[in-house]
N, C-alpha and C positions, 0 to 999 in steps of 0.2 A: 491375565495380561491387561495392562492399562488400555483404556479405550483409545482408539485411533484419534489423532488430533485433526479436527476439522477447521479449516479456515473460516473465519467469520466475516460477514459483509455488513457494513454500516448502512442503515436505512435512513440516516439523517441527511436530508438534502443539502447540497452545497449552496450557501447563500449566493444569490445573484449580485454581482458587483454593479454599482450604479454611481455615476458621477453627477453632481449638481454644481453648476457654475453660477454663482450669485447667492449671497446670504441675506437677501431681503425677505420680505414677507412671503413671496412666492417660493423662493429657494428653501426657506425653512419649512414651509408647508410640504414641499416635495420631499425634502429629506426625512421629515417625520413620517409621512405617509409610506415612503419606501421602506424605512427601517421597521415600521410596524408590520409590514408585509414580509419581513424576513430578509430584506436585501442588505448587502454590506455597502454602506453609503459613505462616500467622501464628498465633502462640500468645500468649494474654493470661494473665498471672498477676498476681493482686492483691497478692501479697507481694513483697518485694525479693529473695527467693531462690526457686529452684525446689525442688520435692520434695514439697510438701504434707505429708501425714502420714508420708511416707517420708524425713523429715529426721533428721539426727543432731545433737544439741546441740553447740554449739561450746564450747571450753574444755577443761580437764583431764579432765572426766568426760563421756565421749561416750555419752550415753544415746540410744537410738533412740526417736523419737516415733511410729513406726509399727511394722509387723511387723518382726521382727528375724531372720527366717530365710527362706531360699528353699528350696522343695521341688523336688528334682531329678526328672528322668524325664519331665516333661511338656512341652507346647509352649512354655511360658514359659521354662523352663530352656534348651531348645534354642535359642530365639530369642536369648536373652542370650549364650549361649556362642558362637553363630555370629558375633556382632558384637563379641566380646571385651569385653563390658560388665560381667561379673561381677568380674573381677580376682582377686587372690589370695584364697584361702579360709582360714578359721581352723579347722583341724581340732581336734576334741576329743581330748586325750590319753586313752589307755585307762584310766589310773589315775583320772582325773576322772569318766569314765563310770561307774565303780564307786561313785561317791558320790551316786547317785540315792537319795533317801529318800521314803518314803510315810507320810503322817500318817494313821493309821487307828486308830480306837477310842482316840483321845487320846494316842497315843505314836507315835514314829518307828520305821519298819521298813525293812529293806534290800530286801525283796521284797514285791510286792503281794499281796493276798488271792488264794487259790487260785481262787476263783470268778471273779475278773477274768481270770486266766490262761486259764481254761476258755472264757470268752466270746471271747477273742482267737483261739481255735482255730476258731471258727465263721465264718471269713472267707468260706468258699464259700457260706454261706447268706445270701442278700440280704434285708435287713430291709425291711419294708413301708413305703410312703410314708404310708399313712393312719393308722398307729398311732403313739402316742408311744413314745419309746425305752425308758422305764422299764417299761412294760407288756410290750413285746416282749422285752426282755432278761431280765425276771423269769421269763418263760415258758421261757427258754433255760437260765439258770443260777441262778435264784433271786433274791430281793430284794436280798441283800447284794452280790452280784456286779454286779447292775444299777446299784445306787446308786454303788458304787465306780467303775464304768466311766463313768457319767454325770459324776461329779465330776472324774475324770481328764481327760476330753475338754474340760473348760472351757478348757484351754490353747489349743485350736483354735477355740473358739466365743465366748469372752469373755462367756458368758451365765450368769446366776445359777442357772438351773435347766435344764441341758441335757437332763435326763430328760423334760421336758415337750415337747421338740421332736420333729420327725419322726424316726422310727427310722432311715429311710434316710439322712437328713441327718447324724445323729450317727454312725451306723455308718461311713460313709465317712471322716469325720474321725478317728474312733478307729483305723481301719485305717491311715490315712496317718501318724498320730502315733506309732504303735507298730511300724511296719514295720522289719525288720532286713535289711540294714544301714539305718540311719536315712536318711530322705529329706531331713531338714532340714539345710541348709548355711548357714554363717555367713560373709558377706563380711568380710574383714579391714578394720577401721577403721569398720565400721558402714554403714548404708544410704547415708550421704552420698557414699561413694565410688562406689557404683553410680549414684546420681543424677548426680554430676558427669560420669561417663563418658557417660551418656545425653544430658545437656545438650550435651556436647562433640560427640557424633555429630549431634545435631539441628542445631547451628550449622554443622557441616561440610557437612551436606546442604542448607544454604540456608534453614533454617527461620528466620523472623523472630520473635525472642523479645522480647516487651514485658513487662517486670516493672513492678510498681507500676501496673498497668493494669487496674483493677477494671472489670468489665462488669456494670452494673446492669440493662441492658435489651438485648434483641436489636437494638434500634434503634441501639445503639452499634457494631454490626459490619455489614459489607455483607450485606444480606439476599438478594442474588441468589446468594450463595455458600453451599455446605453448611456447617453448623456442628456441631461435636462438643462437647457440653457435658460436660466431664470434671471435675466438681466433686462435692462431697458431694450426696447426694440432697436434703437440706434446702435447700442453696443452689440446686440445679437447680429445685426446686419454686418458690422465690421468683422466680428469674430468668424462668422460663417461665410463671409464674402458673397452674400446673397442680397442683391440690390432690390429684390422684390419685397423685402421685409420693411414695409412702410405703411403707416396709417396715421391719420391726423390726430393730434392731441391738442390740448389748450396751451396758451401762453398767458401766464398770470403773474401780476405783481403781488407780492406778499409783504405787507407792512405790519411789523410787530411793534407794539408800544406798551410800555408800562407807565402807570401814573398813580398818584396817591388817590385813595378811594374818596368818593363823594356821593352822598345820597342822591338818587334820581338818575344815575347813569343808565343808559339803555343796556339791555341784554344783547339785542341784535338790531342792526340797521340794515334793512334790505332795500337796495336801490332799484326801484321799479321804473325810473326814468332812463337808466342805463343799466349795464350789468355791474354789480358790485355787492359785496356782503361783508359786514363788519360784525364781529362777535366777541363778546367779553367772556373768555374761557373761564376765568375765575368765578363766574356766576355759579358754575356747578362744581368747580374743583379749586378750593382755596390753596391747595398745595403747589400750584403752578407759579406762584409769585410770593415774595416776602409779605409778611403780615402788614396790613394797612395799605397794600397796593393792589391794583387790578392789572391783569394781562389781557390785552386786546389784539386780535389779528384782523386786518383788512385783506380781503381777497378781491383783487380787481382784474378781471380778464382784460387782456390787451389785444387790440386789433393789430394787424401786421404793420400798420404805419405809426403805432403808438410806441413811445419809449417808456423806460422805467420811470423817468421823471413824470411823465403824464399819469402813470398809474399812482405814483405817490401823491400827486396833486389831487387826484380824484378821491383817494383814500382820506386825505386830510380834510377835504370838504365834508365827507360823511362823518368823520370824527368831530368836526366842529358842530355839526347838527345834533349828534346824539350824545356827546360827552362834553358838556359845557365846561370851558376853562381847562381842557386837558393839557394844553401847551404849558400853562403855568404849573401844572401838577406833574409834568413829565419827569420820569426817573431813568428811563431807558428806551431805546428804540433801535430797530434794525429793518432794513429793506432789502429784498432780493427779487429775482424773477425766476419763476419755474417755467422752463421752456420745454414742451413736449414731455412733461413729467406728471400730467394730471389725468391720465387715463384716456381711453379711446373715445372718439365721438363719431357717430354714424350719420352720413349725409343721406338725403333722400335717395331711395332705391337700394340702400344697403342695410344690412343688419350685422350682428356680431358674427354670423356665419361667413361673411365675406372678408373678415380680417385675416391676417396671416395664419395659416393652419398650425396646429400644435405639432403634428407629425411631419417632420421635415425630411424623412427618409434616412436610410443608412444609420439607423439607431440614434438619431438626434431629434429631440423634442423641445418645444418652446413652452415657457410659462411666463406669465406677466399680465399687466393690465391693458395691453393693446393687441392681444391675440384672440383667436376664435373661441371664445367662451362667454356664456351669459352672465348677467349679474350687474351690480352697481358698484363702481369703483373697486375697492379691495376684493369684493366678491369675484371679480373677473380673475384676479391673480390666484385666488384660492381654487376656483373651479378649474382653471387651466392647469394648475400644478397637480391637482389630484388626477385629472385626465391624462396628463403627460406621464405620470408614474404608472398609472394603470396600463396605458399603451406600451410603455417601455418594458415593464415586467412581463406582461402577457407575451409580447413578441420574443423577449429573451428566453422565456421558458418553453415556448413553442419551438424555437430554434434548437434548444438543448435537447428536447425530446426527439427531434428529427435527425439529430447528429448521430 
């Protein structure tokens, strides 16, 4: 007699469904992390392209709309390297590195004030959380050094008054921004190349990517599934109807200009009299502008009472100092204001732990650069995205076991 038929049972686990809202850097990180963990991921992006603020403008002048450097040595750098997502880097030629200029007491200098250099030697002394940076640094090196250091670190805070922020918050960014050898690394071709690689990996992992798919309510997505909201904090507040989702960010005028090359142009002009940073991106990556032209971006943090016009005027003054005759050589320009899109800043008495929490309850998790995660700029988006997915999948699988 033939053997009796025995029903078989599959031991293959059913993939956990997970929804990601937002296709910027945080959203793509969350989607890749979840898919690698075996989840069935759907990503919704309201625009026709992915990347969010980490996009690079199309056309002959490739300006980055988000952060323009990656900082090596941390979990984000390792994660990207392991997946071959960084691609070729654009190293800065040694000669260009010597063209860093400091605007101090109304003129340009090749070296920063001595008091600023003295402060940089106090790396082992950890600044307090509860005191503002200016007060703490003044006690260490005096008022002039404190003011210069606060203005210099605006490149990593995008805030009009970094000296008023938590001393611990500013000191960490000052340390990272001045470390030797430099931690900042530039992907060749701009951020778009990194985003393209991330998008390609997401698709290869089976992530369902839906562009032009705006989500105005959580009712638009399956509510039995965990959801990672990887949007700006303002958008998350509107989507979740949660008015507590607030944290201060910077407001910065961005002035992009291209002009014909001329020997002797500065690489960077750092404004130590006020907050401002001007950088010639083509110094390290010639692919960002047509041959024979230079692409420069000025980042001018704006106070609440300053206008876009004020920021443009300050940027033009720094350009006049560092790029002689740039107006006569001008081939292209653009100006905009980034409002609340430059990452979180922490005031005295607060740290990243005090920002809006990642776990919002009811299967909803936040990811982005203004939520409760450590790191510098893009690192906050990365760390929060990985933590959001870890919490979401852990909770979902625990619920499945208990069902």
